[in-house]
MDTraj code that builds the backbone (N, CA, C; nanometers):
import mdtraj as md
import numpy as np

residues = "MET ASN ASN ASN ARG ARG ARG ASN PHE ARG GLY ARG GLN GLN LYS ASN ASN PHE VAL ARG ARG ARG ASN GLY SER ASN SER ALA SER VAL PHE ASN SER ASN GLY ASN ILE ASN PHE ASN ARG ASN GLY SER MET ASN ASN SER HIS ASN VAL GLU LYS THR MET GLN LYS PHE GLN GLN LEU ALA LYS ASP ALA GLN SER ASN GLY ASP PRO VAL LEU ALA GLN ASN TYR LEU GLN HIS ALA ASP HIS TYR LEU ARG ARG LEU ASN GLU LEU LEU SER LYS LYS ASP GLY PHE ILE ASP ARG ASN LYS ALA GLU ASP LYS SER THR PRO GLU GLU THR PHE LEU GLU LYS LYS LEU SER".split()
xyz = np.array([
    [-1.0226, 0.6681, 5.6530],
    [-0.9483, 0.7685, 5.5804],
    [-1.0433, 0.8543, 5.4972],
    [-1.0268, 0.8500, 5.3665],
    [-1.1096, 0.9311, 5.2774],
    [-1.2119, 0.8456, 5.2045],
    [-1.2582, 0.7400, 5.2672],
    [-1.3538, 0.6517, 5.2022],
    [-1.4885, 0.7181, 5.1796],
    [-1.5187, 0.8166, 5.2598],
    [-1.6468, 0.8835, 5.2466],
    [-1.6465, 0.9917, 5.1390],
    [-1.5299, 1.0296, 5.0944],
    [-1.5217, 1.1346, 4.9938],
    [-1.5578, 1.0793, 4.8563],
    [-1.6387, 1.1521, 4.7851],
    [-1.6831, 1.1075, 4.6529],
    [-1.5742, 1.1344, 4.5490],
    [-1.5433, 1.0340, 4.4707],
    [-1.4412, 1.0485, 4.3664],
    [-1.5022, 1.1113, 4.2434],
    [-1.4246, 1.1937, 4.1783],
    [-1.4682, 1.2514, 4.0512],
    [-1.4521, 1.1478, 3.9421],
    [-1.5593, 1.1238, 3.8697],
    [-1.5555, 1.0242, 3.7636],
    [-1.5119, 1.0911, 3.6346],
    [-1.4101, 1.0355, 3.5758],
    [-1.3626, 1.0853, 3.4475],
    [-1.3699, 0.9702, 3.3487],
    [-1.4600, 0.9817, 3.2529],
    [-1.4796, 0.8730, 3.1576],
    [-1.3617, 0.8552, 3.0632],
    [-1.3385, 0.7333, 3.0256],
    [-1.2307, 0.7045, 2.9319],
    [-1.2768, 0.7332, 2.7909],
    [-1.1848, 0.7740, 2.7080],
    [-1.2172, 0.7942, 2.5679],
    [-1.2384, 0.6596, 2.5022],
    [-1.3262, 0.6588, 2.4051],
    [-1.3523, 0.5331, 2.3347],
    [-1.2320, 0.4966, 2.2509],
    [-1.1933, 0.3712, 2.2568],
    [-1.0770, 0.3258, 2.1827],
    [-1.1158, 0.2247, 2.0756],
    [-1.2398, 0.2346, 2.0308],
    [-1.2795, 0.1436, 1.9241],
    [-1.2546, 0.2105, 1.7896],
    [-1.2917, 0.1478, 1.6830],
    [-1.2640, 0.1978, 1.5492],
    [-1.3721, 0.2910, 1.4973],
    [-1.4606, 0.3357, 1.5847],
    [-1.5666, 0.4244, 1.5408],
    [-1.5085, 0.5610, 1.5080],
    [-1.5412, 0.6110, 1.3883],
    [-1.4917, 0.7406, 1.3446],
    [-1.6008, 0.8429, 1.3695],
    [-1.5684, 0.9464, 1.4450],
    [-1.6675, 1.0492, 1.4742],
    [-1.6853, 1.1396, 1.3533],
    [-1.8065, 1.1894, 1.3367],
    [-1.8369, 1.2799, 1.2261],
    [-1.7676, 1.4127, 1.2504],
    [-1.6984, 1.4594, 1.1484],
    [-1.6289, 1.5868, 1.1574],
    [-1.7064, 1.6927, 1.0820],
    [-1.6927, 1.8139, 1.1273],
    [-1.7549, 1.9243, 1.0556],
    [-1.6652, 1.9621, 0.9391],
    [-1.7169, 1.9534, 0.8189],
    [-1.6390, 1.9872, 0.7015],
    [-1.6844, 1.9077, 0.5827],
    [-1.6236, 1.9351, 0.4716],
    [-1.6667, 1.8702, 0.3480],
    [-1.6135, 1.7289, 0.3346],
    [-1.5099, 1.6937, 0.4113],
    [-1.4496, 1.5617, 0.3980],
    [-1.5146, 1.4581, 0.4880],
    [-1.6234, 1.4928, 0.5561],
    [-1.6815, 1.3989, 0.6513],
    [-1.7350, 1.2736, 0.5830],
    [-1.7862, 1.2864, 0.4605],
    [-1.8386, 1.1683, 0.3912],
    [-1.7261, 1.0752, 0.3502],
    [-1.6111, 1.1287, 0.3105],
    [-1.5011, 1.0429, 0.2667],
    [-1.4385, 0.9683, 0.3834],
    [-1.4494, 1.0233, 0.5053],
    [-1.3944, 0.9549, 0.6224],
    [-1.4698, 0.8256, 0.6475],
    [-1.6018, 0.8260, 0.6257],
    [-1.6814, 0.7078, 0.6520],
    [-1.6656, 0.6026, 0.5427],
    [-1.6123, 0.6381, 0.4287],
    [-1.5940, 0.5405, 0.3216],
    [-1.4628, 0.4654, 0.3329],
    [-1.3806, 0.4993, 0.4302],
    [-1.2530, 0.4307, 0.4440],
    [-1.2757, 0.2902, 0.4974],
    [-1.1807, 0.2041, 0.4730],
    [-1.1948, 0.0659, 0.5154],
    [-1.1107, 0.0330, 0.6378],
    [-1.0626, 0.1333, 0.7074],
    [-0.9834, 0.1087, 0.8271],
    [-0.8344, 0.1075, 0.8035],
    [-0.7919, 0.1038, 0.6795],
    [-0.6496, 0.1047, 0.6475],
    [-0.6063, 0.2442, 0.6057],
    [-0.6400, 0.3421, 0.6851],
    [-0.6142, 0.4804, 0.6469],
    [-0.4646, 0.5048, 0.6313],
    [-0.3861, 0.4699, 0.7311],
    [-0.2425, 0.4955, 0.7235],
    [-0.1773, 0.4115, 0.6155],
    [-0.2239, 0.2900, 0.5994],
    [-0.1646, 0.2018, 0.4998],
    [-0.1843, 0.2566, 0.3591],
    [-0.3055, 0.3057, 0.3307],
    [-0.3317, 0.3589, 0.1982],
    [-0.2718, 0.4968, 0.1786],
    [-0.2614, 0.5730, 0.2846],
    [-0.2163, 0.7102, 0.2711],
    [-0.0705, 0.7174, 0.2277],
    [0.0144, 0.6327, 0.2807],
    [0.1555, 0.6446, 0.2485],
    [0.1917, 0.5747, 0.1174],
    [0.0989, 0.5094, 0.0527],
    [0.1247, 0.4514, -0.0781],
    [0.2241, 0.3379, -0.0761],
    [0.2310, 0.2638, 0.0323],
    [0.3333, 0.1612, 0.0452],
    [0.3192, 0.0502, -0.0584],
    [0.1973, 0.0238, -0.1053],
    [0.1807, -0.0799, -0.2067],
    [0.1972, -0.0258, -0.3484],
    [0.2178, 0.1036, -0.3639],
    [0.2368, 0.1609, -0.4962],
    [0.3801, 0.2039, -0.5206],
    [0.4629, 0.1940, -0.4221],
    [0.6027, 0.2303, -0.4350],
    [0.6838, 0.1017, -0.4516],
    [0.7463, 0.0872, -0.5677],
    [0.8159, -0.0390, -0.5960],
    [0.9332, -0.0617, -0.5012],
    [0.9959, 0.0459, -0.4544],
    [1.1081, 0.0299, -0.3616],
    [1.0597, -0.0295, -0.2288],
    [0.9478, 0.0212, -0.1774],
    [0.8942, -0.0312, -0.0507],
    [0.8482, -0.1751, -0.0651],
    [0.7877, -0.2082, -0.1782],
    [0.7411, -0.3450, -0.2006],
    [0.8607, -0.4394, -0.2079],
    [0.9667, -0.3946, -0.2743],
    [1.0862, -0.4784, -0.2854],
    [1.1505, -0.5006, -0.1485],
    [1.1589, -0.3961, -0.0673],
    [1.2151, -0.4108, 0.0674],
    [1.1317, -0.5060, 0.1521],
    [0.9994, -0.4975, 0.1396],
    [0.9122, -0.5856, 0.2168],
    [0.9289, -0.7299, 0.1721],
    [0.9416, -0.7504, 0.0414],
    [0.9639, -0.8853, -0.0105],
    [1.0950, -0.9428, 0.0436],
    [1.2004, -0.8636, 0.0433],
    [1.3287, -0.9100, 0.0944],
    [1.3227, -0.9379, 0.2447],
    [1.2448, -0.8581, 0.3163],
    [1.2286, -0.8803, 0.4601],
    [1.1655, -1.0162, 0.4863],
    [1.0595, -1.0497, 0.4106],
    [0.9940, -1.1784, 0.4314],
    [1.0828, -1.2940, 0.3864],
    [1.1654, -1.2743, 0.2840],
    [1.2587, -1.3790, 0.2440],
    [1.3608, -1.4051, 0.3550],
    [1.4087, -1.2975, 0.4172],
    [1.5044, -1.3137, 0.5261],
    [1.4392, -1.3802, 0.6464],
    [1.3140, -1.3423, 0.6761],
    [1.2424, -1.4074, 0.7861],
    [1.2228, -1.5563, 0.7586],
    [1.1978, -1.5915, 0.6328],
    [1.1818, -1.7325, 0.5965],
    [1.3126, -1.8087, 0.6171],
    [1.4239, -1.7465, 0.5795],
    [1.5541, -1.8115, 0.6000],
    [1.5809, -1.8330, 0.7488],
    [1.5488, -1.7295, 0.8283],
    [1.5706, -1.7415, 0.9730],
    [1.4825, -1.8496, 1.0332],
    [1.3575, -1.8564, 0.9904],
    [1.2672, -1.9580, 1.0436],
    [1.3130, -2.0979, 1.0033],
    [1.3626, -2.1119, 0.8807],
    [1.4125, -2.2420, 0.8343],
    [1.5348, -2.2841, 0.9156],
    [1.6238, -2.1888, 0.9415],
    [1.7442, -2.2230, 1.0187],
    [1.7096, -2.2547, 1.1648],
    [1.5977, -2.2003, 1.2146],
    [1.5547, -2.2320, 1.3511],
    [1.4736, -2.3602, 1.3573],
    [1.4500, -2.4236, 1.2423],
    [1.3816, -2.5520, 1.2411],
    [1.2303, -2.5422, 1.2414],
    [1.1761, -2.4357, 1.1869],
    [1.0307, -2.4190, 1.1817],
    [0.9873, -2.4090, 1.0347],
    [0.9647, -2.5235, 0.9685],
    [0.9321, -2.5197, 0.8258],
    [0.7950, -2.4595, 0.7958],
    [0.7019, -2.4685, 0.8908],
    [0.5679, -2.4125, 0.8679],
    [0.5750, -2.2600, 0.8639],
    [0.6455, -2.2033, 0.9591],
    [0.6612, -2.0578, 0.9615],
    [0.7418, -2.0103, 0.8409],
    [0.8428, -2.0881, 0.8011],
    [0.9218, -2.0519, 0.6839],
    [0.8341, -2.0505, 0.5592],
    [0.7467, -2.1474, 0.5456],
    [0.6565, -2.1522, 0.4306],
    [0.5602, -2.0337, 0.4326],
    [0.5136, -1.9971, 0.5505],
    [0.4252, -1.8825, 0.5645],
    [0.4958, -1.7554, 0.5158],
    [0.6181, -1.7347, 0.5614],
    [0.6936, -1.6166, 0.5179],
    [0.7218, -1.6195, 0.3679],
    [0.7479, -1.7384, 0.3136],
    [0.7724, -1.7479, 0.1692],
    [0.6466, -1.7132, 0.0889],
    [0.5317, -1.7506, 0.1407],
    [0.4076, -1.7132, 0.0728],
    [0.3866, -1.5627, 0.0755],
    [0.4214, -1.4987, 0.1861],
    [0.4132, -1.3537, 0.1925],
    [0.5108, -1.2897, 0.0926],
    [0.6326, -1.3422, 0.0882],
    [0.7325, -1.2891, -0.0050],
    [0.6860, -1.3075, -0.1495],
    [0.6211, -1.4186, -0.1783],
    [0.5699, -1.4440, -0.3123],
    [0.4619, -1.3423, -0.3492],
    [0.3777, -1.3087, -0.2530],
    [0.2747, -1.2076, -0.2778],
    [0.3389, -1.0747, -0.3159],
    [0.4406, -1.0329, -0.2413],
    [0.5057, -0.9055, -0.2702],
    [0.5851, -0.9114, -0.3999],
    [0.6361, -1.0289, -0.4363],
    [0.7037, -1.0438, -0.5653],
    [0.6055, -1.0232, -0.6797],
    [0.4852, -1.0819, -0.6679],
    [0.3833, -1.0601, -0.7716],
    [0.3444, -0.9131, -0.7802],
    [0.3309, -0.8479, -0.6648],
    [0.2957, -0.7056, -0.6626],
    [0.4071, -0.6212, -0.7253],
    [0.5330, -0.6562, -0.6983],
    [0.6465, -0.5839, -0.7561],
    [0.6488, -0.5999, -0.9073],
    [0.6257, -0.7233, -0.9555],
    [0.6226, -0.7460, -1.1000],
    [0.5101, -0.6668, -1.1652],
    [0.3965, -0.6578, -1.0991],
    [0.2838, -0.5808, -1.1522],
    [0.3184, -0.4323, -1.1607],
    [0.3820, -0.3786, -1.0568],
    [0.4198, -0.2381, -1.0577],
    [0.5243, -0.2090, -1.1647],
    [0.6202, -0.2994, -1.1790],
    [0.7248, -0.2776, -1.2796],
    [0.6703, -0.2874, -1.4213],
    [0.5751, -0.3778, -1.4445],
    [0.5168, -0.3875, -1.5786],
    [0.4341, -0.2637, -1.6109],
    [0.3630, -0.2090, -1.5101],
    [0.2899, -0.0842, -1.5325],
    [0.3862, 0.0296, -1.5640],
    [0.4976, 0.0321, -1.4901],
    [0.5968, 0.1369, -1.5111],
    [0.6591, 0.1249, -1.6507],
    [0.6919, 0.0017, -1.6929],
    [0.7499, -0.0191, -1.8260],
    [0.6505, 0.0178, -1.9352],
    [0.5247, -0.0166, -1.9153],
    [0.4221, 0.0191, -2.0138],
    [0.4060, 0.1690, -2.0249],
    [0.4158, 0.2383, -1.9125],
    [0.4041, 0.3834, -1.9134],
    [0.5233, 0.4459, -1.9847],
    [0.6430, 0.3925, -1.9609],
    [0.7635, 0.4453, -2.0260],
    [0.7585, 0.4180, -2.1762],
    [0.7157, 0.2957, -2.2152],
    [0.7061, 0.2626, -2.3572],
    [0.6058, 0.3518, -2.4280],
    [0.4949, 0.3808, -2.3629],
    [0.3932, 0.4667, -2.4217],
    [0.4474, 0.6079, -2.4435],
    [0.5224, 0.6583, -2.3445],
    [0.5790, 0.7928, -2.3580],
    [0.6848, 0.7975, -2.4656],
    [0.7652, 0.6921, -2.4794],
    [0.8665, 0.6894, -2.5847],
    [0.8015, 0.6846, -2.7222],
    [0.6939, 0.6091, -2.7352],
    [0.6246, 0.6013, -2.8638],
    [0.5657, 0.7373, -2.9006],
    [0.5153, 0.8113, -2.8040],
    [0.4619, 0.9438, -2.8322],
    [0.5729, 1.0405, -2.8697],
    [0.6897, 1.0276, -2.8077],
    [0.8002, 1.1177, -2.8361],
    [0.8638, 1.0899, -2.9720],
    [0.8576, 0.9649, -3.0197],
    [0.9220, 0.9288, -3.1462],
    [0.8449, 0.9770, -3.2682],
    [0.7198, 1.0119, -3.2518],
    [0.6436, 1.0546, -3.3682],
    [0.6978, 1.1885, -3.4177],
    [0.7377, 1.1917, -3.5420],
    [0.7946, 1.3116, -3.6032],
    [0.6844, 1.3890, -3.6738],
    [0.7098, 1.5131, -3.7056],
    [0.6082, 1.5906, -3.7781],
    [0.5716, 1.5282, -3.9128],
    [0.6678, 1.4612, -3.9793],
    [0.6386, 1.3971, -4.1065],
    [0.5382, 1.2827, -4.0886],
    [0.5540, 1.2056, -3.9805],
    [0.4627, 1.0945, -3.9546],
    [0.3217, 1.1460, -3.9266],
    [0.3132, 1.2511, -3.8493],
    [0.1803, 1.3037, -3.8190],
    [0.1158, 1.3618, -3.9440],
    [0.1970, 1.4209, -4.0323],
    [0.1438, 1.4746, -4.1575],
    [0.0915, 1.3618, -4.2458],
    [0.1684, 1.2518, -4.2543],
    [0.1248, 1.1383, -4.3356],
    [0.0005, 1.0736, -4.2765],
    [-0.0065, 1.0630, -4.1439],
    [-0.1249, 1.0046, -4.0805],
    [-0.2501, 1.0878, -4.1108],
    [-0.2358, 1.2179, -4.1055],
    [-0.3505, 1.3051, -4.1339],
    [-0.3898, 1.2953, -4.2800],
    [-0.2906, 1.2836, -4.3686],
    [-0.3164, 1.2792, -4.5119],
    [-0.3851, 1.1485, -4.5501],
    [-0.3448, 1.0356, -4.4869],
    [-0.4017, 0.9066, -4.5205],
    [-0.5422, 0.8905, -4.4631],
    [-0.5728, 0.9574, -4.3577],
    [-0.7043, 0.9372, -4.2996],
    [-0.8084, 1.0337, -4.3506],
])
top = md.Topology()
chain = top.add_chain()
for i, resn in enumerate(residues, 1):
    res = top.add_residue(resn, chain, resSeq=i)
    for name in ("N", "CA", "C"):
        top.add_atom(name, md.element.get_by_symbol(name[0]), res)
traj = md.Trajectory(xyz[None], top)
């Protein structure tokens, strides 16, 4: 048949994690990434709603694994849920501290600032 005909070779694109250098000012920042570009970009660990949903997902997975008779997998999911619970508590405490700081700044009246300046 066509066994004698030479096939055109078309090389495959590289599918490894190597990031090619881009022309532009952001080329240095591309190389400083740790491979979690999409994960960091969407801020999933900084949004308390997303962290809470992820925690609930792992709790539900743990319940399902326990009901299926797999205590090791259930414990694994519970450890993941515990991690997200700690992260949620950290985010909420930062948020509360930020709100408390703003309220304290808003409560200062002109009389208080006058007295502070006079005493110092």
